[in-house]
C-alpha positions as CSV (number, residue, x, y, z in Angstrom):
1,M,0.0,0.0,-0.1
2,T,1.2,3.4,-1.1
3,E,2.2,6.6,1.1
4,E,-1.3,8.1,0.6
5,L,-3.5,5.7,1.8
6,S,-1.2,3.5,4.2
7,G,-0.9,4.1,8.0
8,A,-3.4,6.4,7.6
9,A,-4.8,5.8,11.3
10,E,-1.4,6.2,12.9
11,R,-1.0,9.6,11.2
12,S,-4.2,11.0,11.5
13,G,-3.9,10.5,15.3
14,T,-0.8,13.2,15.3
15,G,-0.3,16.7,14.4
16,T,-3.4,18.3,13.0
17,D,-6.6,16.7,13.9
18,I,-8.1,16.6,10.3
19,S,-11.8,15.9,11.8
20,G,-12.1,18.9,13.5
21,G,-10.9,20.3,17.1
22,T,-9.1,23.2,18.3
23,G,-5.5,24.1,18.4
24,T,-2.9,26.9,17.8
25,G,-2.0,25.9,14.2
26,P,-2.9,27.9,11.0
27,G,-6.2,29.4,11.2
28,S,-6.7,28.8,14.9
29,G,-5.6,32.3,15.8
30,G,-3.4,31.0,18.6
31,H,-6.2,30.5,20.9
32,R,-7.3,26.9,22.3
33,D,-10.9,27.7,22.0
34,V,-10.9,28.8,18.2
35,P,-11.4,25.7,15.7
36,E,-8.8,25.2,13.3
37,S,-9.9,26.4,9.9
38,F,-11.1,23.7,7.3
39,G,-8.6,24.9,4.9
40,A,-5.8,24.0,7.2
41,R,-7.2,20.5,8.1
42,L,-8.0,19.8,4.4
43,R,-4.3,20.3,3.5
44,H,-3.2,18.3,6.3
45,A,-5.4,15.5,5.0
46,M,-4.1,15.8,1.3
47,D,-0.6,15.9,2.5
48,T,-0.8,12.7,4.9
49,R,-3.8,10.7,2.9
50,G,-3.5,11.7,-0.8
51,R,-5.7,14.3,-2.5
52,L,-8.8,12.1,-3.0
53,C,-12.2,12.4,-2.3
54,V,-14.6,9.5,-2.7
55,G,-18.1,10.4,-3.1
56,V,-20.9,8.2,-1.0
57,D,-23.5,7.7,-3.6
58,P,-25.9,4.9,-2.9
59,H,-28.0,4.9,-5.7
60,G,-30.4,2.1,-6.6
61,S,-28.1,0.8,-9.7
62,L,-25.1,0.6,-7.2
63,L,-27.3,-1.2,-4.5
64,A,-28.1,-3.6,-6.9
65,A,-24.7,-4.2,-8.3
66,W,-23.6,-5.0,-4.6
67,G,-26.7,-7.6,-4.4
68,L,-28.4,-5.0,-1.9
69,G,-32.1,-4.1,-2.0
70,D,-33.2,-0.5,-2.8
71,D,-34.6,-0.1,0.7
72,V,-33.3,1.0,4.1
73,A,-31.5,-2.2,4.8
74,G,-29.6,-1.9,1.6
75,L,-28.6,1.6,2.1
76,E,-27.3,1.0,5.7
77,R,-25.2,-2.1,4.4
78,F,-23.9,-0.1,1.5
79,T,-23.0,3.1,3.6
80,R,-21.5,1.1,6.5
81,T,-19.3,-1.0,4.3
82,T,-18.1,2.2,2.6
83,V,-17.3,3.9,5.5
84,E,-15.6,0.8,7.1
85,A,-13.2,0.6,4.0
86,L,-12.3,3.9,3.5
87,A,-12.9,6.3,6.3
88,D,-9.5,5.6,7.6
89,R,-7.5,6.3,4.8
90,V,-9.1,8.7,2.3
91,A,-8.9,12.6,2.8
92,V,-12.4,13.1,2.2
93,L,-15.7,11.1,1.8
94,K,-18.7,13.1,0.3
95,P,-22.2,11.6,1.0
96,Q,-24.6,12.7,-1.7
97,S,-27.5,13.7,0.8
98,A,-30.4,13.3,-1.7
99,F,-29.7,9.5,-2.0
100,F,-30.2,9.3,1.8
101,E,-33.3,11.7,2.0
102,R,-35.2,9.6,-0.7
103,F,-36.0,7.1,2.0
104,G,-37.2,9.7,4.3
105,S,-36.4,10.0,8.3
106,R,-34.9,6.3,8.2
107,G,-32.5,7.3,5.5
108,V,-31.5,10.6,7.3
109,A,-30.7,8.4,10.5
110,V,-28.4,6.3,8.3
111,L,-26.7,9.5,6.8
112,E,-26.1,10.8,10.5
113,K,-24.7,7.7,11.7
114,A,-22.2,7.5,8.7
115,V,-21.0,11.2,9.1
116,E,-20.4,10.4,12.7
117,E,-18.6,7.0,12.0
118,A,-16.5,8.7,8.9
119,R,-15.3,11.6,11.3
120,A,-14.6,9.5,13.9
121,A,-12.4,7.3,11.7
122,G,-10.5,10.3,10.7
123,A,-11.8,11.3,7.3
124,L,-13.3,14.8,6.5
125,V,-16.9,14.7,5.6
126,L,-18.0,16.8,2.8
127,M,-21.9,16.9,2.6
128,D,-23.1,17.3,-1.0
129,A,-26.4,19.0,-0.4
130,K,-25.9,21.9,-2.8
131,R,-28.2,24.1,-0.7
132,G,-29.0,27.5,-1.8
133,D,-31.8,30.0,-0.5
134,I,-31.9,33.3,1.4
135,G,-32.1,34.8,4.8
136,S,-33.6,32.5,7.6
137,T,-34.0,29.6,5.3
138,M,-30.1,29.8,4.2
139,G,-29.4,30.1,8.0
140,A,-31.5,27.2,8.5
141,Y,-29.4,25.0,5.9
142,A,-26.2,26.6,7.6
143,A,-27.5,25.0,11.0
144,T,-28.2,21.6,9.6
145,Y,-24.6,21.1,8.3
146,L,-22.4,23.6,9.8
147,D,-23.4,23.6,13.7
148,K,-21.5,21.5,15.7
149,D,-24.8,20.7,17.6
150,S,-26.5,19.4,14.6
151,P,-26.3,15.4,14.0
152,L,-25.6,16.3,10.6
153,F,-22.7,18.5,11.3
154,S,-20.0,18.1,8.5
155,D,-16.6,19.5,8.0
156,A,-17.8,21.2,4.8
157,V,-21.1,21.4,2.5
158,T,-21.7,22.2,-1.1
159,V,-23.7,25.2,-1.8
160,S,-25.2,26.9,-4.7
161,P,-24.9,30.8,-5.3
162,Y,-26.9,31.3,-7.9
163,L,-29.3,33.4,-5.9
164,G,-26.5,35.9,-5.6
165,F,-23.2,35.2,-3.6
166,G,-24.5,37.3,-0.7
167,S,-27.3,35.0,-0.2
168,L,-24.6,32.5,1.3
169,R,-23.6,34.7,4.1
170,P,-25.3,32.8,6.8
171,A,-23.4,29.6,5.5
172,L,-20.0,31.4,5.3
173,D,-20.7,32.8,8.9
174,A,-21.4,29.6,10.6
175,A,-18.7,27.8,8.9
176,A,-16.2,30.4,10.1
177,V,-17.5,30.0,13.6
178,S,-17.5,26.1,13.3
179,G,-14.1,25.8,11.6
180,S,-16.0,24.1,8.6
181,G,-15.9,24.7,5.0
182,V,-18.1,25.8,2.2
183,F,-17.8,24.6,-1.6
184,V,-19.4,26.7,-3.9
185,L,-20.8,25.6,-7.4
186,A,-18.7,27.6,-10.1
187,L,-18.5,25.6,-13.2
188,T,-20.2,22.3,-13.2
189,S,-19.8,19.5,-15.7
190,N,-23.4,19.2,-16.5
191,P,-24.1,20.9,-20.3
192,E,-27.0,23.0,-18.8
193,G,-24.7,24.8,-16.4
194,A,-23.0,26.9,-19.1
195,E,-26.2,28.9,-19.9
196,V,-26.1,30.6,-16.4
197,Q,-22.3,29.9,-15.5
198,R,-20.7,31.0,-18.8
199,A,-23.3,34.2,-19.2
200,T,-21.6,37.6,-19.4
201,T,-22.1,40.1,-16.4
202,A,-22.4,43.8,-17.1
203,D,-18.6,44.2,-16.5
204,G,-17.7,41.6,-18.7
205,R,-17.1,38.7,-16.5
206,S,-18.6,35.6,-16.8
207,V,-21.1,34.6,-13.8
208,A,-18.6,31.7,-12.9
209,Q,-15.7,34.3,-12.7
210,L,-17.7,36.6,-10.8
211,M,-18.3,33.9,-8.2
212,L,-14.7,32.8,-8.0
213,D,-13.7,36.4,-7.5
214,H,-16.1,36.3,-4.5
215,M,-14.7,33.3,-3.2
216,A,-10.7,34.5,-3.6
217,A,-12.0,37.6,-1.5
218,E,-13.3,35.3,1.5
219,N,-10.1,33.5,1.2
220,A,-7.8,36.5,1.3
221,G,-4.8,36.0,3.6
222,A,-5.8,32.7,4.8
223,E,-2.9,30.0,5.2
224,P,-2.2,27.3,4.4
225,L,-5.4,27.3,2.3
226,G,-8.6,29.1,2.6
227,S,-11.9,27.2,3.7
228,V,-14.4,28.5,0.8
229,G,-13.8,26.1,-2.3
230,A,-15.1,26.0,-5.7
231,V,-16.7,23.3,-7.5
232,V,-15.2,22.7,-11.1
233,G,-16.3,19.6,-13.2
234,A,-13.1,17.5,-13.9
235,T,-14.9,16.9,-17.2
236,L,-14.8,20.2,-18.7
237,A,-12.9,21.0,-22.0
238,R,-11.7,24.5,-20.9
239,A,-11.7,26.2,-17.6
240,G,-11.7,29.7,-19.1
241,V,-11.5,31.5,-15.8
242,D,-8.7,32.4,-13.1
243,L,-9.1,29.5,-10.6
244,A,-6.5,31.0,-8.1
245,I,-8.9,31.6,-5.3
246,N,-6.4,30.4,-2.5
247,G,-9.1,27.9,-1.7
248,P,-9.5,24.1,-2.6
249,L,-10.9,23.3,-6.1
250,L,-13.3,20.1,-5.7
251,A,-13.2,18.5,-9.1
252,P,-15.8,15.8,-9.6
253,G,-16.1,13.6,-12.6
254,I,-13.1,11.3,-12.2
255,G,-13.8,7.9,-13.1
256,A,-17.0,6.5,-14.5
257,Q,-18.2,10.1,-15.9
258,G,-15.0,10.3,-18.1
259,A,-12.2,12.4,-16.6
260,T,-9.0,10.8,-15.5
261,P,-6.3,12.0,-13.1
262,A,-4.1,12.8,-16.2
263,D,-6.5,15.4,-17.5
264,L,-6.4,17.7,-14.1
265,P,-3.0,19.7,-15.0
266,G,-4.2,20.8,-18.3
267,L,-7.6,22.0,-16.7
268,F,-6.6,23.8,-13.6
269,G,-3.1,24.6,-14.7
270,G,-1.2,26.4,-12.0
271,A,-4.0,25.8,-9.4
272,V,-3.6,22.0,-9.7
273,G,-2.0,22.1,-6.4
274,N,-5.2,22.9,-4.6
275,V,-7.7,20.5,-6.5
276,V,-9.5,17.8,-4.5
277,P,-10.4,15.2,-7.3
278,S,-13.7,13.5,-6.6
279,V,-14.6,9.9,-7.5
280,S,-17.7,7.8,-6.8
281,R,-18.7,4.9,-9.3
282,G,-15.1,4.5,-10.0
283,V,-14.4,3.4,-6.4
284,L,-17.8,2.1,-5.4
285,R,-18.3,-0.3,-8.2
286,H,-15.8,-2.5,-6.5
287,G,-17.6,-3.2,-3.7
288,P,-19.0,-4.8,-1.5
289,D,-15.5,-6.5,-1.0
290,I,-13.7,-4.1,1.2
291,S,-10.2,-5.0,0.0
292,A,-11.4,-4.3,-3.5
293,L,-12.8,-0.9,-2.4
294,R,-9.3,0.1,-0.8
295,E,-7.2,-1.0,-3.6
296,A,-9.4,1.1,-6.1
297,A,-9.0,4.0,-3.8
298,R,-5.5,3.7,-3.6
299,R,-5.1,3.3,-7.3
300,F,-6.7,6.6,-8.0
301,A,-4.9,8.4,-5.3
302,D,-1.7,7.1,-6.9
303,E,-2.7,8.4,-10.3
304,V,-3.6,11.9,-8.9
305,R,-0.2,12.2,-7.1
306,A,1.6,11.0,-10.2
307,A,-0.4,13.5,-12.2
308,V,0.2,16.4,-9.9
309,A,3.8,15.8,-9.3
310,E,4.6,16.1,-13.1
311,V,3.5,19.8,-12.9
């Protein structure tokens, strides 16, 4: 097993506590009661565990491929196995909340347990919820995922800025208090996204660039990495924007959606060092065998490391 994914349990117990806590390291301000920033914890996780995010997407076809029913029992078995296989060795686990919510309160209970167990094993949990609203409703979403007293408290959450970047303020403020992160949709891989994200604003910037500029402002001065990230699809033919936001760049689409780790330097250029590649089916299709899941994750982490090292 390679450096990225071997001995992770030992390493995550020393130095920065990547799943949360207080400290005097980067982002803590030197006070024990100030949580270490998500950006600092993510950088440590990528340096020690490898720069890989694995999506936890229990859709019906995957449950069937694992020989499981498309029901709560199948959901629970799938999720528990994935967390057991990967949470002690990958940097980030990204559960897609919709696949749990479709089972109602019992599905959400499975998600709550998965978040708890994944964080306890040392993984950072990025809740893929893509929430976006205004005022008190956005505040309620922020409390759901970014308040440490919530059963769904996560290290970070995905959000949509297309009610205006300012509408995200409740989430940004809540994340700052709890030491969490926020990943903002910027350039998504679905073809329909271009009609909004590539549209031109009054000052000539694309909407995506405007959002990225807001993110850069939020991250100004943060070390070693800001806690406001952008979502940029790895399957895009080109970026066409400035990705230097001093924050992480979540790149979904590796594996089954067609992108490969070798594509990352060409798409992200000088910002590739801050990319968090995300793969879901490319790893999960190897289940339910735990060893096969781990080997698939190790292989992707190796490929990412090699691709980035060449830059």
